TORKOL-4160 file (C-alpha; in steps of 0.2 Angstrom, whole numbers, padded with zeros to 4 digits, m for minus):
170
<pt num="1" X="0698" Y="m0185" Z="0280"/>
<pt num="2" X="0697" Y="m0194" Z="0296"/>
<pt num="3" X="0697" Y="m0211" Z="0287"/>
<pt num="4" X="0712" Y="m0206" Z="0277"/>
<pt num="5" X="0722" Y="m0201" Z="0293"/>
<pt num="6" X="0717" Y="m0217" Z="0302"/>
<pt num="7" X="0722" Y="m0227" Z="0287"/>
<pt num="8" X="0739" Y="m0218" Z="0285"/>
<pt num="9" X="0742" Y="m0220" Z="0304"/>
<pt num="10" X="0738" Y="m0239" Z="0303"/>
<pt num="11" X="0749" Y="m0241" Z="0288"/>
<pt num="12" X="0763" Y="m0232" Z="0297"/>
<pt num="13" X="0761" Y="m0242" Z="0313"/>
<pt num="14" X="0761" Y="m0258" Z="0302"/>
<pt num="15" X="0777" Y="m0253" Z="0294"/>
<pt num="16" X="0785" Y="m0248" Z="0310"/>
<pt num="17" X="0780" Y="m0265" Z="0318"/>
<pt num="18" X="0788" Y="m0274" Z="0302"/>
<pt num="19" X="0804" Y="m0265" Z="0304"/>
<pt num="20" X="0805" Y="m0269" Z="0323"/>
<pt num="21" X="0802" Y="m0287" Z="0319"/>
<pt num="22" X="0816" Y="m0287" Z="0306"/>
<pt num="23" X="0828" Y="m0278" Z="0318"/>
<pt num="24" X="0824" Y="m0290" Z="0332"/>
<pt num="25" X="0827" Y="m0305" Z="0320"/>
<pt num="26" X="0843" Y="m0298" Z="0314"/>
<pt num="27" X="0849" Y="m0295" Z="0332"/>
<pt num="28" X="0844" Y="m0312" Z="0337"/>
<pt num="29" X="0854" Y="m0320" Z="0322"/>
<pt num="30" X="0869" Y="m0309" Z="0326"/>
<pt num="31" X="0868" Y="m0313" Z="0344"/>
<pt num="32" X="0868" Y="m0332" Z="0340"/>
<pt num="33" X="0884" Y="m0331" Z="0330"/>
<pt num="34" X="0899" Y="m0336" Z="0341"/>
<pt num="35" X="0913" Y="m0324" Z="0344"/>
<pt num="36" X="0927" Y="m0336" Z="0346"/>
<pt num="37" X="0937" Y="m0346" Z="0333"/>
<pt num="38" X="0934" Y="m0364" Z="0330"/>
<pt num="39" X="0947" Y="m0375" Z="0339"/>
<pt num="40" X="0951" Y="m0393" Z="0335"/>
<pt num="41" X="0962" Y="m0405" Z="0345"/>
<pt num="42" X="0964" Y="m0424" Z="0346"/>
<pt num="43" X="0973" Y="m0439" Z="0352"/>
<pt num="44" X="0976" Y="m0457" Z="0346"/>
<pt num="45" X="0971" Y="m0472" Z="0355"/>
<pt num="46" X="0968" Y="m0491" Z="0352"/>
<pt num="47" X="0951" Y="m0494" Z="0345"/>
<pt num="48" X="0949" Y="m0513" Z="0349"/>
<pt num="49" X="0935" Y="m0524" Z="0354"/>
<pt num="50" X="0926" Y="m0516" Z="0369"/>
<pt num="51" X="0930" Y="m0531" Z="0380"/>
<pt num="52" X="0949" Y="m0529" Z="0377"/>
<pt num="53" X="0959" Y="m0521" Z="0391"/>
<pt num="54" X="0968" Y="m0512" Z="0377"/>
<pt num="55" X="0953" Y="m0503" Z="0371"/>
<pt num="56" X="0954" Y="m0484" Z="0371"/>
<pt num="57" X="0972" Y="m0484" Z="0378"/>
<pt num="58" X="0982" Y="m0470" Z="0372"/>
<pt num="59" X="0995" Y="m0476" Z="0359"/>
<pt num="60" X="1005" Y="m0471" Z="0344"/>
<pt num="61" X="1013" Y="m0487" Z="0338"/>
<pt num="62" X="1002" Y="m0499" Z="0328"/>
<pt num="63" X="1004" Y="m0515" Z="0318"/>
<pt num="64" X="0996" Y="m0520" Z="0302"/>
<pt num="65" X="0978" Y="m0525" Z="0306"/>
<pt num="66" X="0977" Y="m0514" Z="0322"/>
<pt num="67" X="0963" Y="m0500" Z="0323"/>
<pt num="68" X="0970" Y="m0483" Z="0325"/>
<pt num="69" X="0957" Y="m0472" Z="0334"/>
<pt num="70" X="0956" Y="m0454" Z="0333"/>
<pt num="71" X="0947" Y="m0445" Z="0347"/>
<pt num="72" X="0943" Y="m0427" Z="0342"/>
<pt num="73" X="0936" Y="m0412" Z="0350"/>
<pt num="74" X="0929" Y="m0396" Z="0341"/>
<pt num="75" X="0926" Y="m0382" Z="0352"/>
<pt num="76" X="0920" Y="m0364" Z="0351"/>
<pt num="77" X="0934" Y="m0354" Z="0357"/>
<pt num="78" X="0923" Y="m0340" Z="0363"/>
<pt num="79" X="0912" Y="m0351" Z="0374"/>
<pt num="80" X="0924" Y="m0366" Z="0377"/>
<pt num="81" X="0909" Y="m0377" Z="0373"/>
<pt num="82" X="0908" Y="m0391" Z="0360"/>
<pt num="83" X="0903" Y="m0384" Z="0343"/>
<pt num="84" X="0890" Y="m0398" Z="0339"/>
<pt num="85" X="0888" Y="m0392" Z="0321"/>
<pt num="86" X="0906" Y="m0396" Z="0316"/>
<pt num="87" X="0910" Y="m0408" Z="0303"/>
<pt num="88" X="0926" Y="m0416" Z="0307"/>
<pt num="89" X="0937" Y="m0426" Z="0294"/>
<pt num="90" X="0954" Y="m0435" Z="0298"/>
<pt num="91" X="0966" Y="m0436" Z="0283"/>
<pt num="92" X="0979" Y="m0450" Z="0283"/>
<pt num="93" X="0993" Y="m0453" Z="0270"/>
<pt num="94" X="1002" Y="m0470" Z="0271"/>
<pt num="95" X="1010" Y="m0481" Z="0258"/>
<pt num="96" X="1006" Y="m0468" Z="0244"/>
<pt num="97" X="0988" Y="m0469" Z="0248"/>
<pt num="98" X="0977" Y="m0455" Z="0256"/>
<pt num="99" X="0962" Y="m0459" Z="0267"/>
<pt num="100" X="0949" Y="m0446" Z="0272"/>
<pt num="101" X="0939" Y="m0452" Z="0286"/>
<pt num="102" X="0923" Y="m0443" Z="0292"/>
<pt num="103" X="0922" Y="m0443" Z="0311"/>
<pt num="104" X="0906" Y="m0447" Z="0320"/>
<pt num="105" X="0899" Y="m0435" Z="0332"/>
<pt num="106" X="0897" Y="m0446" Z="0348"/>
<pt num="107" X="0884" Y="m0436" Z="0357"/>
<pt num="108" X="0871" Y="m0445" Z="0347"/>
<pt num="109" X="0868" Y="m0464" Z="0346"/>
<pt num="110" X="0878" Y="m0475" Z="0334"/>
<pt num="111" X="0881" Y="m0493" Z="0331"/>
<pt num="112" X="0898" Y="m0501" Z="0328"/>
<pt num="113" X="0902" Y="m0513" Z="0313"/>
<pt num="114" X="0895" Y="m0527" Z="0324"/>
<pt num="115" X="0879" Y="m0519" Z="0327"/>
<pt num="116" X="0882" Y="m0515" Z="0345"/>
<pt num="117" X="0878" Y="m0498" Z="0353"/>
<pt num="118" X="0893" Y="m0487" Z="0355"/>
<pt num="119" X="0894" Y="m0477" Z="0371"/>
<pt num="120" X="0888" Y="m0459" Z="0370"/>
<pt num="121" X="0902" Y="m0446" Z="0372"/>
<pt num="122" X="0895" Y="m0428" Z="0371"/>
<pt num="123" X="0908" Y="m0416" Z="0364"/>
<pt num="124" X="0918" Y="m0430" Z="0356"/>
<pt num="125" X="0920" Y="m0435" Z="0338"/>
<pt num="126" X="0929" Y="m0452" Z="0333"/>
<pt num="127" X="0936" Y="m0459" Z="0317"/>
<pt num="128" X="0944" Y="m0476" Z="0315"/>
<pt num="129" X="0958" Y="m0482" Z="0303"/>
<pt num="130" X="0962" Y="m0500" Z="0301"/>
<pt num="131" X="0980" Y="m0501" Z="0297"/>
<pt num="132" X="0981" Y="m0510" Z="0280"/>
<pt num="133" X="0990" Y="m0527" Z="0280"/>
<pt num="134" X="1002" Y="m0520" Z="0267"/>
<pt num="135" X="1006" Y="m0504" Z="0276"/>
<pt num="136" X="1024" Y="m0499" Z="0276"/>
<pt num="137" X="1033" Y="m0497" Z="0293"/>
<pt num="138" X="1037" Y="m0480" Z="0298"/>
<pt num="139" X="1028" Y="m0463" Z="0302"/>
<pt num="140" X="1011" Y="m0460" Z="0296"/>
<pt num="141" X="1006" Y="m0442" Z="0291"/>
<pt num="142" X="0989" Y="m0437" Z="0297"/>
<pt num="143" X="0979" Y="m0421" Z="0301"/>
<pt num="144" X="0961" Y="m0417" Z="0304"/>
<pt num="145" X="0950" Y="m0403" Z="0298"/>
<pt num="146" X="0933" Y="m0396" Z="0305"/>
<pt num="147" X="0921" Y="m0384" Z="0298"/>
<pt num="148" X="0905" Y="m0378" Z="0306"/>
<pt num="149" X="0888" Y="m0370" Z="0302"/>
<pt num="150" X="0895" Y="m0352" Z="0304"/>
<pt num="151" X="0909" Y="m0355" Z="0291"/>
<pt num="152" X="0923" Y="m0356" Z="0303"/>
<pt num="153" X="0936" Y="m0369" Z="0300"/>
<pt num="154" X="0951" Y="m0377" Z="0310"/>
<pt num="155" X="0965" Y="m0389" Z="0307"/>
<pt num="156" X="0974" Y="m0400" Z="0319"/>
<pt num="157" X="0991" Y="m0409" Z="0317"/>
<pt num="158" X="1000" Y="m0420" Z="0330"/>
<pt num="159" X="1012" Y="m0410" Z="0340"/>
<pt num="160" X="1028" Y="m0415" Z="0348"/>
<pt num="161" X="1038" Y="m0422" Z="0333"/>
<pt num="162" X="1041" Y="m0439" Z="0327"/>
<pt num="163" X="1041" Y="m0448" Z="0344"/>
<pt num="164" X="1022" Y="m0443" Z="0346"/>
<pt num="165" X="1016" Y="m0447" Z="0328"/>
<pt num="166" X="1007" Y="m0463" Z="0323"/>
<pt num="167" X="1021" Y="m0475" Z="0318"/>
<pt num="168" X="1018" Y="m0492" Z="0310"/>
<pt num="169" X="1029" Y="m0506" Z="0317"/>
<pt num="170" X="1031" Y="m0524" Z="0313"/>
């Protein structure tokens, strides 16, 4: 009889320990989920040769052959910290064509098209669009979207109306 009681007690203790581990894991997983919304914002700049004095200057007027740079930031609205799991894509419509440009998360090392190391910029994503030679002059419609590992999503479009949007000039 004592053996049976001991076995039952040990089995009950084992089940209790298993339930406690499950509850602890569930609490940790729910604590890790962010409470805020995913927030996305951006600006446009010249992405030129690093030696060029124009590189990384804010601009919205570009000519054919210029590199439009999109500097994007995906932030957890609850913590105000970069959401490093975000996948960010810039969407451009110009001349009847649509371009979807995946942005690079710059907190990790990358090389540019010339094989040079790009500067590390924690909290920043970048995408570059070379204005096609046959691009029509005028306003370029563009936006960006982001999704993260928690299933949150965000969209960004340029604010301020036509004077602040990317414009192709001659």
